[in-house]
N, CA, C and O atoms as a printed pandas DataFrame, in Angstrom:
     atom_number atom_name residue_name chain_id  residue_number  x_coord  y_coord  z_coord
0              1         N          MET        A               1  -15.464   -7.766  -14.310
1              2        CA          MET        A               1  -14.124   -8.296  -14.313
2              3         C          MET        A               1  -13.597   -8.481  -12.882
3              4         O          MET        A               1  -12.944   -9.476  -12.567
4              5         N          LYS        A               2  -13.902   -7.491  -12.024
5              6        CA          LYS        A               2  -13.444   -7.575  -10.639
6              7         C          LYS        A               2  -14.043   -8.792   -9.944
7              8         O          LYS        A               2  -13.377   -9.457   -9.151
8              9         N          HIS        A               3  -15.305   -9.076  -10.248
9             10        CA          HIS        A               3  -15.965  -10.216   -9.612
10            11         C          HIS        A               3  -15.324  -11.533  -10.051
11            12         O          HIS        A               3  -15.196  -12.455   -9.246
12            13         N          CYS        A               4  -14.926  -11.627  -11.308
13            14        CA          CYS        A               4  -14.287  -12.843  -11.815
14            15         C          CYS        A               4  -12.955  -13.094  -11.109
15            16         O          CYS        A               4  -12.640  -14.226  -10.742
16            17         N          ILE        A               5  -12.176  -12.025  -10.924
17            18        CA          ILE        A               5  -10.887  -12.161  -10.242
18            19         C          ILE        A               5  -11.096  -12.568   -8.791
19            20         O          ILE        A               5  -10.381  -13.433   -8.284
20            21         N          THR        A               6  -12.066  -11.957   -8.116
21            22        CA          THR        A               6  -12.352  -12.294   -6.724
22            23         C          THR        A               6  -12.773  -13.755   -6.582
23            24         O          THR        A               6  -12.291  -14.458   -5.694
24            25         N          ILE        A               7  -13.665  -14.209   -7.451
25            26        CA          ILE        A               7  -14.115  -15.601   -7.406
26            27         C          ILE        A               7  -12.955  -16.551   -7.682
27            28         O          ILE        A               7  -12.840  -17.593   -7.037
28            29         N          LEU        A               8  -12.094  -16.200   -8.637
29            30        CA          LEU        A               8  -10.937  -17.039   -8.955
30            31         C          LEU        A               8   -9.999  -17.149   -7.754
31            32         O          LEU        A               8   -9.535  -18.243   -7.433
32            33         N          LEU        A               9   -9.716  -16.030   -7.088
33            34        CA          LEU        A               9   -8.824  -16.061   -5.927
34            35         C          LEU        A               9   -9.419  -16.870   -4.778
35            36         O          LEU        A               9   -8.697  -17.600   -4.099
36            37         N          ILE        A              10  -10.712  -16.750   -4.555
37            38        CA          ILE        A              10  -11.362  -17.526   -3.493
38            39         C          ILE        A              10  -11.313  -19.014   -3.823
39            40         O          ILE        A              10  -11.041  -19.835   -2.947
40            41         N          ALA        A              11  -11.575  -19.366   -5.079
41            42        CA          ALA        A              11  -11.537  -20.778   -5.490
42            43         C          ALA        A              11  -10.135  -21.349   -5.345
43            44         O          ALA        A              11   -9.973  -22.489   -4.910
44            45         N          LEU        A              12   -9.122  -20.574   -5.704
45            46        CA          LEU        A              12   -7.743  -21.050   -5.559
46            47         C          LEU        A              12   -7.356  -21.252   -4.102
47            48         O          LEU        A              12   -6.608  -22.174   -3.776
48            49         N          SER        A              13   -7.868  -20.388   -3.222
49            50        CA          SER        A              13   -7.506  -20.513   -1.815
50            51         C          SER        A              13   -8.047  -21.801   -1.205
51            52         O          SER        A              13   -7.449  -22.326   -0.266
52            53         N          PHE        A              14   -9.157  -22.322   -1.710
53            54        CA          PHE        A              14   -9.709  -23.576   -1.188
54            55         C          PHE        A              14   -8.923  -24.790   -1.673
55            56         O          PHE        A              14   -8.973  -25.851   -1.050
56            57         N          THR        A              15   -8.206  -24.643   -2.770
57            58        CA          THR        A              15   -7.472  -25.791   -3.321
58            59         C          THR        A              15   -6.048  -25.874   -2.799
59            60         O          THR        A              15   -5.369  -26.874   -3.032
60            61         N          LEU        A              16   -5.584  -24.862   -2.109
61            62        CA          LEU        A              16   -4.215  -24.873   -1.595
62            63         C          LEU        A              16   -4.120  -25.752   -0.356
63            64         O          LEU        A              16   -5.038  -25.793    0.462
64            65         N          ILE        A              17   -3.004  -26.451   -0.229
65            66        CA          ILE        A              17   -2.768  -27.321    0.927
66            67         C          ILE        A              17   -1.572  -26.769    1.698
67            68         O          ILE        A              17   -0.518  -26.509    1.117
68            69         N          ALA        A              18   -1.737  -26.594    2.989
69            70        CA          ALA        A              18   -0.665  -26.051    3.810
70            71         C          ALA        A              18    0.442  -27.081    4.002
71            72         O          ALA        A              18    0.204  -28.289    3.971
72            73         N          GLN        A              19    1.655  -26.574    4.200
73            74        CA          GLN        A              19    2.788  -27.455    4.444
74            75         C          GLN        A              19    2.722  -27.983    5.871
75            76         O          GLN        A              19    2.278  -27.280    6.779
76            77         N          SER        A              20    3.164  -29.219    6.066
77            78        CA          SER        A              20    3.153  -29.770    7.419
78            79         C          SER        A              20    4.278  -29.167    8.259
79            80         O          SER        A              20    4.109  -28.976    9.463
80            81         N          GLU        A              21    5.409  -28.868    7.649
81            82        CA          GLU        A              21    6.512  -28.198    8.342
82            83         C          GLU        A              21    6.972  -27.018    7.499
83            84         O          GLU        A              21    7.945  -27.138    6.755
84            85         N          PRO        A              22    6.295  -25.887    7.602
85            86        CA          PRO        A              22    6.648  -24.755    6.744
86            87         C          PRO        A              22    8.015  -24.175    7.095
87            88         O          PRO        A              22    8.302  -23.921    8.265
88            89         N          LYS        A              23    8.845  -23.969    6.101
89            90        CA          LYS        A              23   10.152  -23.348    6.296
90            91         C          LYS        A              23   10.213  -21.966    5.662
91            92         O          LYS        A              23   11.040  -21.138    6.044
92            93         N          GLN        A              24    9.336  -21.716    4.691
93            94        CA          GLN        A              24    9.338  -20.417    4.034
94            95         C          GLN        A              24    7.936  -20.092    3.526
95            96         O          GLN        A              24    7.096  -20.975    3.348
96            97         N          TYR        A              25    7.712  -18.819    3.302
97            98        CA          TYR        A              25    6.448  -18.428    2.709
98            99         C          TYR        A              25    6.638  -17.144    1.906
99           100         O          TYR        A              25    7.589  -16.390    2.112
100          101         N          VAL        A              26    5.700  -16.922    0.984
101          102        CA          VAL        A              26    5.677  -15.737    0.152
102          103         C          VAL        A              26    4.295  -15.109    0.312
103          104         O          VAL        A              26    3.285  -15.813    0.324
104          105         N          GLY        A              27    4.255  -13.811    0.432
105          106        CA          GLY        A              27    2.983  -13.116    0.567
106          107         C          GLY        A              27    2.889  -11.946   -0.397
107          108         O          GLY        A              27    3.888  -11.287   -0.686
108          109         N          LEU        A              28    1.706  -11.694   -0.885
109          110        CA          LEU        A              28    1.450  -10.555   -1.765
110          111         C          LEU        A              28    0.180   -9.872   -1.279
111          112         O          LEU        A              28   -0.860  -10.512   -1.126
112          113         N          ALA        A              29    0.272   -8.581   -1.039
113          114        CA          ALA        A              29   -0.889   -7.808   -0.583
114          115         C          ALA        A              29   -1.080   -6.613   -1.505
115          116         O          ALA        A              29   -0.130   -5.896   -1.818
116          117         N          ILE        A              30   -2.321   -6.408   -1.937
117          118        CA          ILE        A              30   -2.671   -5.267   -2.776
118          119         C          ILE        A              30   -3.927   -4.643   -2.188
119          120         O          ILE        A              30   -4.895   -5.340   -1.884
120          121         N          GLY        A              31   -3.906   -3.336   -2.033
121          122        CA          GLY        A              31   -5.064   -2.671   -1.466
122          123         C          GLY        A              31   -4.956   -1.167   -1.583
123          124         O          GLY        A              31   -4.047   -0.656   -2.237
124          125         N          PRO        A              32   -5.881   -0.452   -0.951
125          126        CA          PRO        A              32   -5.865    1.006   -1.041
126          127         C          PRO        A              32   -4.755    1.616   -0.188
127          128         O          PRO        A              32   -4.365    1.065    0.842
128          129         N          SER        A              33   -4.263    2.750   -0.636
129          130        CA          SER        A              33   -3.284    3.530    0.110
130          131         C          SER        A              33   -3.969    4.833    0.508
131          132         O          SER        A              33   -4.181    5.712   -0.328
132          133         N          PHE        A              34   -4.313    4.953    1.790
133          134        CA          PHE        A              34   -5.036    6.125    2.277
134          135         C          PHE        A              34   -4.054    7.191    2.757
135          136         O          PHE        A              34   -3.269    6.927    3.668
136          137         N          PRO        A              35   -4.076    8.386    2.171
137          138        CA          PRO        A              35   -3.197    9.450    2.661
138          139         C          PRO        A              35   -3.709    9.986    3.997
139          140         O          PRO        A              35   -4.916   10.064    4.223
140          141         N          THR        A              36   -2.790   10.349    4.870
141          142        CA          THR        A              36   -3.149   10.889    6.181
142          143         C          THR        A              36   -2.291   12.116    6.486
143          144         O          THR        A              36   -1.283   12.360    5.823
144          145         N          GLY        A              37   -2.694   12.867    7.473
145          146        CA          GLY        A              37   -1.913   14.008    7.947
146          147         C          GLY        A              37   -1.697   15.066    6.875
147          148         O          GLY        A              37   -2.589   15.347    6.075
148          149         N          ASP        A              38   -0.493   15.653    6.870
149          150        CA          ASP        A              38   -0.157   16.698    5.897
150          151         C          ASP        A              38   -0.251   16.188    4.466
151          152         O          ASP        A              38   -0.557   16.949    3.547
152          153         N          PHE        A              39    0.008   14.925    4.285
153          154        CA          PHE        A              39   -0.028   14.315    2.961
154          155         C          PHE        A              39   -1.413   14.441    2.325
155          156         O          PHE        A              39   -1.519   14.617    1.111
156          157         N          SER        A              40   -2.459   14.355    3.118
157          158        CA          SER        A              40   -3.830   14.444    2.589
158          159         C          SER        A              40   -4.423   15.849    2.724
159          160         O          SER        A              40   -5.518   16.111    2.225
160          161         N          LYS        A              41   -3.710   16.742    3.390
161          162        CA          LYS        A              41   -4.225   18.092    3.619
162          163         C          LYS        A              41   -4.416   18.811    2.283
163          164         O          LYS        A              41   -3.607   18.648    1.369
164          165         N          THR        A              42   -5.485   19.604    2.168
165          166        CA          THR        A              42   -5.803   20.315    0.925
166          167         C          THR        A              42   -5.990   21.799    1.185
167          168         O          THR        A              42   -7.044   22.359    0.886
168          169         N          VAL        A              43   -4.973   22.433    1.739
169          170        CA          VAL        A              43   -5.009   23.867    2.021
170          171         C          VAL        A              43   -3.936   24.523    1.159
171          172         O          VAL        A              43   -2.743   24.303    1.370
172          173         N          LEU        A              44   -4.362   25.329    0.187
173          174        CA          LEU        A              44   -3.434   25.914   -0.771
174          175         C          LEU        A              44   -2.389   26.802   -0.109
175          176         O          LEU        A              44   -1.242   26.837   -0.555
176          177         N          SER        A              45   -2.761   27.519    0.943
177          178        CA          SER        A              45   -1.831   28.433    1.602
178          179         C          SER        A              45   -0.832   27.716    2.514
179          180         O          SER        A              45    0.093   28.349    3.023
180          181         N          ASP        A              46   -0.999   26.423    2.726
181          182        CA          ASP        A              46   -0.092   25.652    3.578
182          183         C          ASP        A              46    0.868   24.865    2.681
183          184         O          ASP        A              46    0.445   23.982    1.934
184          185         N          SER        A              47    2.152   25.187    2.759
185          186        CA          SER        A              47    3.144   24.547    1.883
186          187         C          SER        A              47    3.345   23.067    2.193
187          188         O          SER        A              47    3.948   22.348    1.396
188          189         N          THR        A              48    2.848   22.602    3.339
189          190        CA          THR        A              48    2.998   21.174    3.672
190          191         C          THR        A              48    1.847   20.318    3.146
191          192         O          THR        A              48    1.868   19.095    3.291
192          193         N          SER        A              49    0.838   20.956    2.534
193          194        CA          SER        A              49   -0.303   20.202    2.002
194          195         C          SER        A              49    0.122   19.359    0.808
195          196         O          SER        A              49    0.805   19.839   -0.097
196          197         N          GLY        A              50   -0.291   18.094    0.819
197          198        CA          GLY        A              50    0.086   17.182   -0.252
198          199         C          GLY        A              50   -0.972   17.006   -1.324
199          200         O          GLY        A              50   -0.661   16.560   -2.428
200          201         N          PHE        A              51   -2.221   17.349   -1.021
201          202        CA          PHE        A              51   -3.337   17.194   -1.954
202          203         C          PHE        A              51   -3.431   15.769   -2.497
203          204         O          PHE        A              51   -3.852   15.571   -3.636
204          205         N          ALA        A              52   -3.048   14.784   -1.701
205          206        CA          ALA        A              52   -3.070   13.388   -2.154
206          207         C          ALA        A              52   -4.457   12.780   -1.953
207          208         O          ALA        A              52   -5.150   13.085   -0.983
208          209         N          VAL        A              53   -4.842   11.922   -2.880
209          210        CA          VAL        A              53   -6.099   11.178   -2.776
210          211         C          VAL        A              53   -5.765    9.692   -2.645
211          212         O          VAL        A              53   -4.616    9.287   -2.820
212          213         N          THR        A              54   -6.766    8.899   -2.341
213          214        CA          THR        A              54   -6.569    7.466   -2.153
214          215         C          THR        A              54   -5.968    6.845   -3.406
215          216         O          THR        A              54   -6.420    7.102   -4.522
216          217         N          GLY        A              55   -4.942    6.025   -3.205
217          218        CA          GLY        A              55   -4.252    5.376   -4.310
218          219         C          GLY        A              55   -4.163    3.878   -4.096
219          220         O          GLY        A              55   -5.065    3.268   -3.523
220          221         N          ILE        A              56   -3.071    3.290   -4.559
221          222        CA          ILE        A              56   -2.885    1.846   -4.460
222          223         C          ILE        A              56   -1.619    1.550   -3.657
223          224         O          ILE        A              56   -0.615    2.254   -3.762
224          225         N          GLY        A              57   -1.697    0.497   -2.860
225          226        CA          GLY        A              57   -0.544    0.027   -2.099
226          227         C          GLY        A              57   -0.292   -1.437   -2.427
227          228         O          GLY        A              57   -1.230   -2.230   -2.509
228          229         N          ILE        A              58    0.971   -1.795   -2.615
229          230        CA          ILE        A              58    1.359   -3.163   -2.944
230          231         C          ILE        A              58    2.496   -3.568   -2.011
231          232         O          ILE        A              58    3.408   -2.783   -1.750
232          233         N          GLU        A              59    2.431   -4.801   -1.512
233          234        CA          GLU        A              59    3.493   -5.302   -0.639
234          235         C          GLU        A              59    3.808   -6.753   -0.986
235          236         O          GLU        A              59    2.905   -7.573   -1.152
236          237         N          PHE        A              60    5.091   -7.055   -1.092
237          238        CA          PHE        A              60    5.563   -8.414   -1.350
238          239         C          PHE        A              60    6.424   -8.829   -0.161
239          240         O          PHE        A              60    7.314   -8.088    0.255
240          241         N          THR        A              61    6.158  -10.012    0.383
241          242        CA          THR        A              61    6.880  -10.506    1.551
242          243         C          THR        A              61    7.458  -11.884    1.261
243          244         O          THR        A              61    6.795  -12.738    0.673
244          245         N          TYR        A              62    8.708  -12.089    1.682
245          246        CA          TYR        A              62    9.326  -13.409    1.632
246          247         C          TYR        A              62    9.938  -13.670    3.005
247          248         O          TYR        A              62   10.643  -12.818    3.545
248          249         N          ALA        A              63    9.673  -14.834    3.562
249          250        CA          ALA        A              63   10.220  -15.182    4.878
250          251         C          ALA        A              63   10.750  -16.605    4.862
251          252         O          ALA        A              63   10.181  -17.491    4.223
252          253         N          TYR        A              64   11.839  -16.806    5.571
253          254        CA          TYR        A              64   12.450  -18.125    5.701
254          255         C          TYR        A              64   12.662  -18.407    7.180
255          256         O          TYR        A              64   13.324  -17.635    7.873
256          257         N          GLN        A              65   12.105  -19.503    7.663
257          258        CA          GLN        A              65   12.206  -19.865    9.068
258          259         C          GLN        A              65   13.469  -20.692    9.285
259          260         O          GLN        A              65   13.621  -21.762    8.694
260          261         N          ILE        A              66   14.373  -20.202   10.130
261          262        CA          ILE        A              66   15.636  -20.875   10.404
262          263         C          ILE        A              66   15.480  -21.903   11.513
263          264         O          ILE        A              66   15.976  -23.024   11.405
264          265         N          SER        A              67   14.799  -21.520   12.565
265          266        CA          SER        A              67   14.532  -22.450   13.666
266          267         C          SER        A              67   13.051  -22.342   14.018
267          268         O          SER        A              67   12.295  -21.649   13.337
268          269         N          ARG        A              68   12.643  -23.024   15.076
269          270        CA          ARG        A              68   11.228  -23.046   15.443
270          271         C          ARG        A              68   10.682  -21.657   15.777
271          272         O          ARG        A              68    9.517  -21.367   15.506
272          273         N          PHE        A              69   11.520  -20.800   16.365
273          274        CA          PHE        A              69   11.060  -19.490   16.822
274          275         C          PHE        A              69   11.675  -18.305   16.088
275          276         O          PHE        A              69   11.318  -17.161   16.367
276          277         N          PHE        A              70   12.590  -18.554   15.157
277          278        CA          PHE        A              70   13.366  -17.466   14.552
278          279         C          PHE        A              70   13.447  -17.631   13.039
279          280         O          PHE        A              70   13.524  -18.751   12.534
280          281         N          GLY        A              71   13.429  -16.507   12.316
281          282        CA          GLY        A              71   13.570  -16.551   10.868
282          283         C          GLY        A              71   14.025  -15.213   10.328
283          284         O          GLY        A              71   14.213  -14.252   11.074
284          285         N          LEU        A              72   14.199  -15.167    9.013
285          286        CA          LEU        A              72   14.566  -13.937    8.320
286          287         C          LEU        A              72   13.451  -13.580    7.353
287          288         O          LEU        A              72   12.780  -14.451    6.798
288          289         N          GLN        A              73   13.269  -12.282    7.163
289          290        CA          GLN        A              73   12.148  -11.829    6.352
290          291         C          GLN        A              73   12.581  -10.622    5.515
291          292         O          GLN        A              73   13.374   -9.795    5.967
292          293         N          ALA        A              74   12.050  -10.530    4.286
293          294        CA          ALA        A              74   12.264   -9.372    3.419
294          295         C          ALA        A              74   10.894   -8.873    2.951
295          296         O          ALA        A              74   10.043   -9.657    2.530
296          297         N          ILE        A              75   10.703   -7.572    3.032
297          298        CA          ILE        A              75    9.446   -6.958    2.618
298          299         C          ILE        A              75    9.764   -5.811    1.659
299          300         O          ILE        A              75   10.593   -4.952    1.958
300          301         N          ILE        A              76    9.097   -5.807    0.510
301          302        CA          ILE        A              76    9.203   -4.722   -0.458
302          303         C          ILE        A              76    7.814   -4.118   -0.592
303          304         O          ILE        A              76    6.840   -4.839   -0.808
304          305         N          ASN        A              77    7.716   -2.775   -0.463
305          306        CA          ASN        A              77    6.398   -2.155   -0.585
306          307         C          ASN        A              77    6.442   -0.951   -1.512
307          308         O          ASN        A              77    7.486   -0.329   -1.706
308          309         N          TYR        A              78    5.293   -0.641   -2.074
309          310        CA          TYR        A              78    5.132    0.489   -2.986
310          311         C          TYR        A              78    3.771    1.124   -2.720
311          312         O          TYR        A              78    2.792    0.431   -2.441
312          313         N          SER        A              79    3.727    2.426   -2.809
313          314        CA          SER        A              79    2.470    3.150   -2.646
314          315         C          SER        A              79    2.428    4.267   -3.677
315          316         O          SER        A              79    3.409    4.988   -3.855
316          317         N          GLY        A              80    1.301    4.410   -4.354
317          318        CA          GLY        A              80    1.126    5.475   -5.336
318          319         C          GLY        A              80   -0.180    6.198   -5.102
319          320         O          GLY        A              80   -1.235    5.573   -4.994
320          321         N          ASN        A              81   -0.109    7.523   -5.024
321          322        CA          ASN        A              81   -1.306    8.345   -4.791
322          323         C          ASN        A              81   -1.347    9.482   -5.806
323          324         O          ASN        A              81   -0.341   10.154   -6.035
324          325         N          ASN        A              82   -2.510    9.693   -6.413
325          326        CA          ASN        A              82   -2.703   10.814   -7.327
326          327         C          ASN        A              82   -2.870   12.100   -6.546
327          328         O          ASN        A              82   -3.098   12.087   -5.337
328          329         N          ILE        A              83   -2.752   13.210   -7.256
329          330        CA          ILE        A              83   -2.958   14.529   -6.668
330          331         C          ILE        A              83   -4.370   14.996   -7.014
331          332         O          ILE        A              83   -4.847   14.780   -8.128
332          333         N          ASP        A              84   -5.028   15.631   -6.062
333          334        CA          ASP        A              84   -6.400   16.113   -6.234
334          335         C          ASP        A              84   -6.398   17.377   -7.098
335          336         O          ASP        A              84   -6.514   18.490   -6.584
336          337         N          ASN        A              85   -6.264   17.194   -8.415
337          338        CA          ASN        A              85   -6.196   18.329   -9.344
338          339         C          ASN        A              85   -7.425   19.235   -9.302
339          340         O          ASN        A              85   -7.261   20.455   -9.262
340          341         N          PRO        A              86   -8.649   18.698   -9.310
341          342        CA          PRO        A              86   -9.819   19.597   -9.286
342          343         C          PRO        A              86   -9.847   20.495   -8.041
343          344         O          PRO        A              86  -10.141   21.685   -8.147
344          345         N          ASN        A              87   -9.549   19.942   -6.887
345          346        CA          ASN        A              87   -9.552   20.733   -5.652
346          347         C          ASN        A              87   -8.454   21.805   -5.701
347          348         O          ASN        A              87   -8.684   22.954   -5.322
348          349         N          LEU        A              88   -7.283   21.427   -6.163
349          350        CA          LEU        A              88   -6.173   22.369   -6.270
350          351         C          LEU        A              88   -6.520   23.499   -7.244
351          352         O          LEU        A              88   -6.260   24.667   -6.954
352          353         N          THR        A              89   -7.094   23.164   -8.377
353          354        CA          THR        A              89   -7.496   24.165   -9.374
354          355         C          THR        A              89   -8.576   25.078   -8.819
355          356         O          THR        A              89   -8.488   26.297   -8.970
356          357         N          ASN        A              90   -9.594   24.513   -8.179
357          358        CA          ASN        A              90  -10.689   25.321   -7.623
358          359         C          ASN        A              90  -10.195   26.299   -6.568
359          360         O          ASN        A              90  -10.643   27.445   -6.530
360          361         N          GLN        A              91   -9.278   25.862   -5.711
361          362        CA          GLN        A              91   -8.749   26.761   -4.681
362          363         C          GLN        A              91   -7.926   27.882   -5.300
363          364         O          GLN        A              91   -7.985   29.026   -4.849
364          365         N          LEU        A              92   -7.158   27.552   -6.336
365          366        CA          LEU        A              92   -6.353   28.565   -7.014
366          367         C          LEU        A              92   -7.245   29.597   -7.713
367          368         O          LEU        A              92   -6.966   30.795   -7.661
368          369         N          LEU        A              93   -8.318   29.135   -8.367
369          370        CA          LEU        A              93   -9.250   30.045   -9.040
370          371         C          LEU        A              93  -10.037   30.885   -8.038
371          372         O          LEU        A              93  -10.351   32.040   -8.324
372          373         N          ALA        A              94  -10.362   30.330   -6.873
373          374        CA          ALA        A              94  -11.070   31.089   -5.834
374          375         C          ALA        A              94  -10.173   32.185   -5.259
375          376         O          ALA        A              94  -10.649   33.257   -4.885
376          377         N          LEU        A              95   -8.896   31.910   -5.195
377          378        CA          LEU        A              95   -7.937   32.885   -4.663
378          379         C          LEU        A              95   -7.701   34.018   -5.665
379          380         O          LEU        A              95   -7.500   35.165   -5.267
380          381         N          HIS        A              96   -7.725   33.703   -6.950
381          382        CA          HIS        A              96   -7.510   34.687   -8.020
382          383         C          HIS        A              96   -8.636   34.567   -9.052
383          384         O          HIS        A              96   -8.433   33.981  -10.116
384          385         N          PRO        A              97   -9.817   35.113   -8.753
385          386        CA          PRO        A              97  -10.976   34.928   -9.645
386          387         C          PRO        A              97  -10.823   35.610  -11.008
387          388         O          PRO        A              97  -11.527   35.245  -11.950
388          389         N          ASP        A              98   -9.928   36.581  -11.136
389          390        CA          ASP        A              98   -9.761   37.289  -12.407
390          391         C          ASP        A              98   -8.903   36.511  -13.413
391          392         O          ASP        A              98   -8.812   36.899  -14.578
392          393         N          TYR        A              99   -8.294   35.447  -12.980
393          394        CA          TYR        A              99   -7.409   34.667  -13.840
394          395         C          TYR        A              99   -8.048   33.319  -14.174
395          396         O          TYR        A              99   -8.958   32.854  -13.488
396          397         N          SER        A             100   -7.554   32.715  -15.230
397          398        CA          SER        A             100   -7.940   31.330  -15.516
398          399         C          SER        A             100   -6.705   30.460  -15.293
399          400         O          SER        A             100   -5.575   30.908  -15.491
400          401         N          ALA        A             101   -6.926   29.242  -14.889
401          402        CA          ALA        A             101   -5.787   28.370  -14.583
402          403         C          ALA        A             101   -6.117   26.934  -14.961
403          404         O          ALA        A             101   -7.252   26.475  -14.836
404          405         N          THR        A             102   -5.099   26.256  -15.421
405          406        CA          THR        A             102   -5.185   24.827  -15.685
406          407         C          THR        A             102   -3.973   24.182  -15.037
407          408         O          THR        A             102   -2.839   24.605  -15.260
408          409         N          ILE        A             103   -4.213   23.176  -14.250
409          410        CA          ILE        A             103   -3.110   22.488  -13.573
410          411         C          ILE        A             103   -2.967   21.114  -14.187
411          412         O          ILE        A             103   -3.929   20.353  -14.284
412          413         N          GLU        A             104   -1.756   20.810  -14.598
413          414        CA          GLU        A             104   -1.463   19.500  -15.164
414          415         C          GLU        A             104   -0.301   18.895  -14.368
415          416         O          GLU        A             104    0.810   19.425  -14.363
416          417         N          VAL        A             105   -0.577   17.802  -13.715
417          418        CA          VAL        A             105    0.440   17.130  -12.915
418          419         C          VAL        A             105    0.955   15.939  -13.708
419          420         O          VAL        A             105    0.186   15.054  -14.084
420          421         N          THR        A             106    2.248   15.921  -13.957
421          422        CA          THR        A             106    2.826   14.820  -14.741
422          423         C          THR        A             106    3.381   13.709  -13.853
423          424         O          THR        A             106    3.571   12.582  -14.308
424          425         N          LYS        A             107    3.638   14.026  -12.598
425          426        CA          LYS        A             107    4.140   13.009  -11.667
426          427         C          LYS        A             107    3.299   13.047  -10.402
427          428         O          LYS        A             107    3.084   14.112   -9.823
428          429         N          ASN        A             108    2.827   11.889   -9.977
429          430        CA          ASN        A             108    2.035   11.780   -8.766
430          431         C          ASN        A             108    2.922   11.351   -7.610
431          432         O          ASN        A             108    4.107   11.071   -7.788
432          433         N          TRP        A             109    2.325   11.303   -6.412
433          434        CA          TRP        A             109    3.064   10.863   -5.234
434          435         C          TRP        A             109    3.361    9.373   -5.342
435          436         O          TRP        A             109    2.467    8.581   -5.642
436          437         N          ARG        A             110    4.611    8.986   -5.100
437          438        CA          ARG        A             110    5.013    7.586   -5.078
438          439         C          ARG        A             110    6.010    7.384   -3.936
439          440         O          ARG        A             110    6.830    8.256   -3.647
440          441         N          SER        A             111    5.925    6.246   -3.312
441          442        CA          SER        A             111    6.915    5.911   -2.284
442          443         C          SER        A             111    7.118    4.402   -2.283
443          444         O          SER        A             111    6.242    3.638   -2.688
444          445         N          GLY        A             112    8.265    4.003   -1.830
445          446        CA          GLY        A             112    8.571    2.579   -1.782
446          447         C          GLY        A             112    9.515    2.305   -0.638
447          448         O          GLY        A             112   10.123    3.218   -0.080
448          449         N          GLY        A             113    9.630    1.057   -0.301
449          450        CA          GLY        A             113   10.513    0.704    0.796
450          451         C          GLY        A             113   10.967   -0.743    0.729
451          452         O          GLY        A             113   10.355   -1.585    0.072
452          453         N          LEU        A             114   12.042   -0.997    1.417
453          454        CA          LEU        A             114   12.608   -2.342    1.526
454          455         C          LEU        A             114   12.998   -2.547    2.977
455          456         O          LEU        A             114   13.690   -1.718    3.567
456          457         N          MET        A             115   12.553   -3.648    3.547
457          458        CA          MET        A             115   12.902   -3.974    4.920
458          459         C          MET        A             115   13.387   -5.421    4.956
459          460         O          MET        A             115   12.704   -6.323    4.471
460          461         N          VAL        A             116   14.554   -5.633    5.525
461          462        CA          VAL        A             116   15.117   -6.972    5.661
462          463         C          VAL        A             116   15.560   -7.129    7.105
463          464         O          VAL        A             116   16.213   -6.248    7.664
464          465         N          GLY        A             117   15.200   -8.257    7.704
465          466        CA          GLY        A             117   15.617   -8.459    9.080
466          467         C          GLY        A             117   15.044   -9.718    9.688
467          468         O          GLY        A             117   14.348  -10.484    9.023
468          469         N          PRO        A             118   15.341   -9.926   10.959
469          470        CA          PRO        A             118   14.863  -11.133   11.651
470          471         C          PRO        A             118   13.413  -10.990   12.087
471          472         O          PRO        A             118   12.885   -9.884   12.202
472          473         N          TYR        A             119   12.787  -12.128   12.326
473          474        CA          TYR        A             119   11.459  -12.128   12.928
474          475         C          TYR        A             119   11.380  -13.273   13.929
475          476         O          TYR        A             119   12.104  -14.263   13.825
476          477         N          LEU        A             120   10.491  -13.117   14.895
477          478        CA          LEU        A             120   10.254  -14.140   15.912
478          479         C          LEU        A             120    8.845  -14.676   15.741
479          480         O          LEU        A             120    7.940  -13.943   15.341
480          481         N          THR        A             121    8.660  -15.939   16.039
481          482        CA          THR        A             121    7.330  -16.532   15.985
482          483         C          THR        A             121    7.070  -17.256   17.300
483          484         O          THR        A             121    7.968  -17.869   17.876
484          485         N          PHE        A             122    5.837  -17.175   17.760
485          486        CA          PHE        A             122    5.453  -17.787   19.018
486          487         C          PHE        A             122    4.286  -18.731   18.771
487          488         O          PHE        A             122    3.241  -18.302   18.282
488          489         N          PRO        A             123    4.448  -20.033   19.106
489          490        CA          PRO        A             123    3.363  -20.991   18.856
490          491         C          PRO        A             123    2.190  -20.756   19.811
491          492         O          PRO        A             123    2.376  -20.638   21.022
492          493         N          LEU        A             124    0.967  -20.690   19.241
493          494        CA          LEU        A             124   -0.233  -20.567   20.045
494          495         C          LEU        A             124   -0.888  -21.939   20.240
495          496         O          LEU        A             124   -1.554  -22.189   21.244
496          497         N          SER        A             125   -0.683  -22.813   19.265
497          498        CA          SER        A             125   -1.130  -24.191   19.352
498          499         C          SER        A             125   -0.192  -25.007   18.461
499          500         O          SER        A             125    0.811  -24.494   17.966
500          501         N          GLU        A             126   -0.531  -26.280   18.265
501          502        CA          GLU        A             126    0.337  -27.129   17.442
502          503         C          GLU        A             126    0.344  -26.689   15.977
503          504         O          GLU        A             126    1.346  -26.857   15.282
504          505         N          LYS        A             127   -0.779  -26.125   15.506
505          506        CA          LYS        A             127   -0.862  -25.737   14.098
506          507         C          LYS        A             127   -0.996  -24.244   13.884
507          508         O          LYS        A             127   -1.193  -23.810   12.749
508          509         N          LEU        A             128   -0.899  -23.452   14.919
509          510        CA          LEU        A             128   -1.070  -22.015   14.793
510          511         C          LEU        A             128    0.018  -21.282   15.569
511          512         O          LEU        A             128    0.254  -21.556   16.746
512          513         N          SER        A             129    0.676  -20.344   14.887
513          514        CA          SER        A             129    1.698  -19.551   15.573
514          515         C          SER        A             129    1.633  -18.119   15.088
515          516         O          SER        A             129    2.410  -17.278   15.540
């Protein structure tokens, strides 16, 4: 299924025609969300550990060019990461071997954002900026 979607997106990209005078554009990005720092740390005794694993990141962009070098842009993003339940459970059981434990997480890590503001563009050639 993944291969069919990839082939479809590549085929569609060849059929698109760029605008001669672009005034606006829309962008959509989907990819992995890699946890870093304390967010990805997996130390049970450290209260800042997030036990996060790789998740999904989505970003939607809309931009409108007002003049040749200036425009306005809005970006909405979302990131979702699961919690490393097996690692968390194993560390808890290693700390207390006489007990049994089951960890059930009903809510995972999620974050989102909205950014609205101006942007500048600098022409590198007649058709590239």
